N, C-alpha and C positions, 0 to 999 in steps of 0.2 A: 503493499500501498504503499508507507513510505514512497518505493523507490518513482511509483509510478507520479506523484504529486511530483518528486524531487525532477523527472523529465520533465512535467506539464510546464513546472515552473521556468525550469532552461530555456523550452519551447517558446511559452510566451515569452521571455525577455527578448532570444534570438527573434521573435518576428517584429517585436515594437522596436529593436534595435535598427533591422531592416527597414520596416514603413518612416523612420526618421531620415532615413536615407534617402527613401526613395517619395517622398513629396510630390503631389501632385501639385498644379497651378491654372492660371486661364489657359482657355485653349485659342480664342480669339484674335487675342494680343500677344505681339512677340515681344513685347520689353522684358517683360518677367521672366526670359532663356538668361541664365546666369551660369556658364559652363565653369566647373574648376581652372586657373590658372596652366596654358598649356593644354588645356583640352577643348575638344572642339563638338559641337552641339550641329546636328542634322537634323530640321524638322519637314519636312512633306505634307504637305496637305492637298483633298477636292472640296474645293468651297463651290455646290449651287446658290447659287443668288437667283431672286424673285424680282424683278419689280414693274409697276404696277402705271399706267399713265390712263385713268378714267381705267375701260373694261379692256383696255387692251397690255397684252403682256410683253416680256422682255425676259428671256431665260439665258444668264451666262454660268459660264462653267469656267471657275479660276483655280491654277494652278499651283501657288505660290510652293519656291522651294527657299529656307531661311537657312544661311549656315552663323554659328555662331563662336567666338572664338576668346577665352577668357586670356587677354595678354599678360595681366596680372592680376593677382587677389584682388585687387580695385578697380581691374578695367576691363568691361569687356567692349568687340569690334563685335557689326551685326552687317550681313550682306544677304538682302530678298529681291529675288525676281518672281517670277511668274507669266506663266501663259493665259492668256483668257479668250476663250473661244464663245463665240453667238451660238445660243440655242434658236429659239424663236423670238422673234423680234417682230409683232403685230405693230410697235408706236412708228411714229415718223423722224423718230433718233436714228442717225447714222451709226454702225457698231459696227468694226473689224474683229477678223480674229489676228493677236498680235502678242508677241513678248512685252509686256509692260517693262517701262522703264527699271534700271537695279536703286535702291532705295541700299542707304550707307548709313547706317543709325552707330553711335559707339555710347556709352553707356559707366558715368562712372560713381563706386562707392562712397556716397554722405555721410550715410551710420549705421553701424551695425553695436545689435548687444546679443550674447547669446548665455541664454541658464540653462540649467540641469531641465528645465519644463515649457521653454519657452524660446522661442528666436526672432527677434525685431531688427528690419532693415528697410534703408531711405538710401534710392539709389535716383540721380540726375540722369537724364540721358538728352539728346541733340542728335540730328540726323536730319537729310532730304534725297529728295529722288536727282536722278541727274539724267536729260534728257539725250542719251546714246543712242538710246533704238526707237526714238520719239520721232514718227516719220512725219510728222506736221511740219510745217513751217514756223510756226513760232516756237521757238523751245521753251520751255516753263519748266521750273523747280517745284517741289512740294516741302520745304521745309517744316520740322515739327520738331518740339519739343516739349517736356513735359518732368514729371515725378513717378517713381515708379516705390511703392510702398507694401511690406510682405511682412506677415506678424504669422508665425507657428507656435500657435499652443499645443503641444502632447500631438495629437493624430490631425489633427487641424489647423488648415490653412485659406488665410487670408490675403489677397491681394488686390491692393490698389492702384490702376492704373488713371494717370491725371494729364494730358498734351492738350497743346495748344499748334494747329495746322494751318499753313498757307499756301493753299490748294490752288496747284497751278499758279506759280508766282512767275512771272512775265519780266526779265529782266530788262528789257528794254522800256515796258510800259510804265514798271516798277511798280506793276500790279500786281497783285492777283485774284483770280476768280472768285475765291471764297474765303473766307477763312474761319476754323471750325474748332469750339472746345468741344473737349473729347472725353469723358470719362467712364470708369469699365469698372465694377468690383468684380471679384471671382472668389466664392467660397468653398470650399470642399473638406472631404473627411475621407480618411485612409480608413478601409475595412481589413484588417488582416483576414487572409485567407488561410488557411492550416492545413499543413498537406502540401501546399506549392511552396516553394522555399524560394524566397526572393523577391515572392509577387507581392502584389496587395492590387482592391480595387477602389476607386474613387471616384464616387461621383461628386458632379461639379454642377455649381446653380450659378450663371453668370447673372448681372445686370447691367446693360450699356444706356449710356446714354449722348446725345450729339446735338450741338445745339452750330446749326447753319446761319452762315451772316455773308449772304453773298453781295458780292460790289456792286450789282444794280439786281433790282426785285426784291422781294422780300424775303423777310428773314424764316426762320423755320429748326424747328424740333423734331428727334422721334430717336426711341430707343428698342430696346432688346432685352424681352426676357427670357433666359435661352437655359435651360435643362445638358446638362451631358453628360458622360461619364470619359473617366481614363484606367488604362490595365497599367501599372507602373513596375518596373523593376528599375535596379540601377543603370542600366544600361539601355534599356529602350520602356517607351512608352507609346499604348496606341489609344487615340483617344477619337471621341465622337462631341459633337452637341448641334443640339438645334432652337435656332431660334429666332422665335417668336416677336414679329413685327409690332411694336406700339407707334403709330403716326399718330402723336400730338398734334402735330401744327407745320404740318410738311407739304409747303405748296407746289403744283404740277406732280413730278413724277412719285410715286410712291414706294414705301420699301415693303416685301413681299418678306416671309418666312424663307430661313438657308438651314442648308445644311450643312456641316462642316465633317469629315472624315481625314483623318492623317495619324502620322507617328511620327517617331522624333527618335535619333540615338547617341549617343556617345562613344566616343572613344577617341 
């Protein structure tokens, strides 16, 4: 009886330790990716995006690829690119299949506090797209800056991402087509899986809000309530998220529901 109890205690301690090292985090936002020094995290995703204009639908298939590198314990470099394929397009908007402009970002640790029961971290980040693959005549950038905060009490994870983006900033005209305030909160909890060594299941709930201020026209806001799940190990994560659109005051084109599937690995 004592041996069985001892084995149970040792197994529970091992699983808790493994779960501490295999935390889940937000799925729709890349700013939370933080590899250790000299380690690389690669995230591959498929995103099914539905937009609506009146009774007309436009469906896009996005395949983003993100590579994050731990330059030092305090600095992370990140490169993102992706391919857009247009499915159904019943609107009058012209959309084509193409590679998107690459996005380069740097993240710097501002604060970190670790204890036996929780960890708290705050990082600042800044980045921009580069119009090297943009086929349009006007070359535009989309600079963004923000703050990412993470709180890890026990098996829980809380990730808050705040960003401000100048969308399609034209250097010649010294003006962006829109300015966006982006807020995202991701909450997840690791569930230990006895008998499956080094793997945990993590339900994820995200809340997103975007305030869009175009250079011309009306301002608007929208958001998503997004349930999801991750299957997590120390080196590989499989993830899925369903984004339920909340269009509170978005003029013109409306956001429909979205599906995100992906996985990431570290080496």
